[in-house]
Residue, then its C-alpha position, 0 to 999 in steps of 0.5 A: m704876669y709881665i716878664p721883665y727882660d733883664h738878667h735878674m729874672n725871678s723863678s716865676s718869670i723864668n717859668h712863664l718864659t720857659l712855658a711860652a717857649l715850649h708852647r711853640v713846639a708841636p708835641v707840647t699840648e695844652r695837657v702837657l703845659h698843665l702838667l709842667m706848671d705843677s712840676a719841679l721840672l721847670s726849675q731845671p735847664l731843658a738840656t737836663w730833661t730826660l725821658s724818665d722825667l717826662e714819663h714821671l709827669g704821667l705822659p705816655a712814652d711816645r709823647a714823652l719821646a716826641i717832646l724830648q726830641a723837640l727840645p733842641e728846637v725850643s729857643i728861650d732867647d728868641t721867645a723872650d725877644q718876640l715877647h719883648r718886641y711885641s709887648i706881649q704878656v704871658i699869663l698862666h692859669a694859676d696867675p691872679d691876672y688870669p680872668d676869673q670868668l674864663r676859669e669857669i669854662a670847661s677847658p680854660p687855656p693854660l696860657l694866655y698871651v695879652r697885648g694891652r691892659l690886663d685889667s681890661i680882660q677882668r671887666s664885665g663884658l658883652a661878646v658881640v659876634g656875627t657875619r663877616r659880610p653884614s648887610p646895611y641892616g646889620l651894620g646899622v643896628l650896631r651903633p644904637l644898640l652898642q653905644p649906650v652899652i659902651q657908655q655904661g662901661l661894659t667891655i665889648v669882646s669880639g674876634l677882630a674879624l671883618g664885618i660885625d666883629g670889627s665894627a663892634h670893636q670900632l665903636a668902642v675905639d671911637a668912644q675911647r673905651p676898652t674892648i677885647a679882641v681874641l685872635g685865632c693866631g699868635l700875637n706876633q701877627v694880626y689877622p686879618w691884616e686889614h685890621r692891624q690899625l684897629a688892633s693898635d687902636i684897641v691897645r692904645h685906648g686901654g683895651a687888649i688883644m689876646s690869644e691862647f695860641p703860641l707865638g708864630a701860630r698861623p691863623e688856621r681854619h680850625h683855630f677859630p672855633q676853638r678861640n670862640r669859646i674864649i670870646s664867650g667865656l670872657a663875657q657875661a652875655v653874647l649878642l648875635v648880630e646876623a649870621g648865616e646858617r653855617s656862620g662861626a658866630l653860631v659856634t660862639a652862641k653854642f659855647a655861650v649856652d654850654q658856659n651858662r652865658e645868656v644868648l641875646v639875638v638881634p632879629g632880622p628880616i625873614t627874607s635875608p640869608q643873614s637872618v637864618g642863624p639869629l631867627n633859629w636861635l630865637k626859636l630855641g628861646a634866645t632873648p630878642v634884642t630890639s634896643a640897648n635897654d634889652i642888653l643893659a637889663v642883663f647887666n642890671r644897668s637899664a636904669a642908667v641909660s642916658t636919655a640925652a644920648t637917644a633923644p630924637p632930633l628936632a622935627r618940623n611937624d607932628t608927623e615927623a616927630r611921631i616917626l622920629a620917636i618910633t625909629g629912635a627905638g631901633p630899626t623899624h619896618v615901615d609897616e610898624i611905623i604906619e601902625k604905631s603912628r596911626l598915619d596913612s601909608s602915603v603920609v609916612a612914605a613921604a615923611l620918611s623920604l624927607l627925613e632921609v634927605d635931611g639925614l635924620v633917618r637912614h634906610l637900612g634896606g628891606s623897608i627898615y628905617i632907623l634914626s641917624a646917629 
């Protein structure tokens, strides 16, 4: 619900604003917010609340006392000013604007803070997660995998982090399509700071930036595993692209399994430390992804992929045509190119060198090539 900042606020808007203000003080936890939403106490001025009122909600005495002592810190006016200044909308769990898919998870947040289009967070989405330090291979696979997905109207959901997250958002922004960024801090700031322009572009192109954390919440380390359940919860499937052994992206994949979402994995070179996470998930039975069609099949949209978007560029001879056709299917190791083309290794090596000079293919490292976008 968007809160109208005037003197004619209805009771529902007042409740949203009051809860957002209360959320900013430490003793008001998610459980307290859920209890308050169902209480008539919200219709009373905060100054009239008593210890007995709070205990009547079912709160233990020590928690009720902590909340009562924190009430003088609660500023309705400052919260209203912050929400207005940053164009933030507050959505309660009971609101019709609350994302249906997020209601399904084990611990849906009682409040969501959103900048941007509310309808964008209701769309069918693909969560894309991965390392903050991607290799050329990891960055190179994103465009051929995600461009057709974005063109088919699927919303990319990620965490605005450096690396894979930001690159996935940027592809959607470049296509002028909605994308959803879930932050691990309050929405009156952008983290990481380097992505403040990207955040503005996301909102400008019909997407949204959202958080479950209250205004003023800093990007604390423990916030990010918590927000990862929102990233997976908003999506129908999660795509894992490069992740070290202890990457936070693996936490998102685990949440996806718990939430009955499908986990899709981009295989990587076995010699790369960034492939450890994805390869382990493949061993556990995750779905391997080698083309956009593998992703679209999960959404029953594979037949709609535009062949024009993936057509290989013109070749000068049959040898180049064969190689371009093979690399056009996705990142391909040189050994696979040799095997599929049935050409001599020296012929393939020479052709790849010329094609790379012409800008028709790109070397991603590790003898892996891909068709240039």
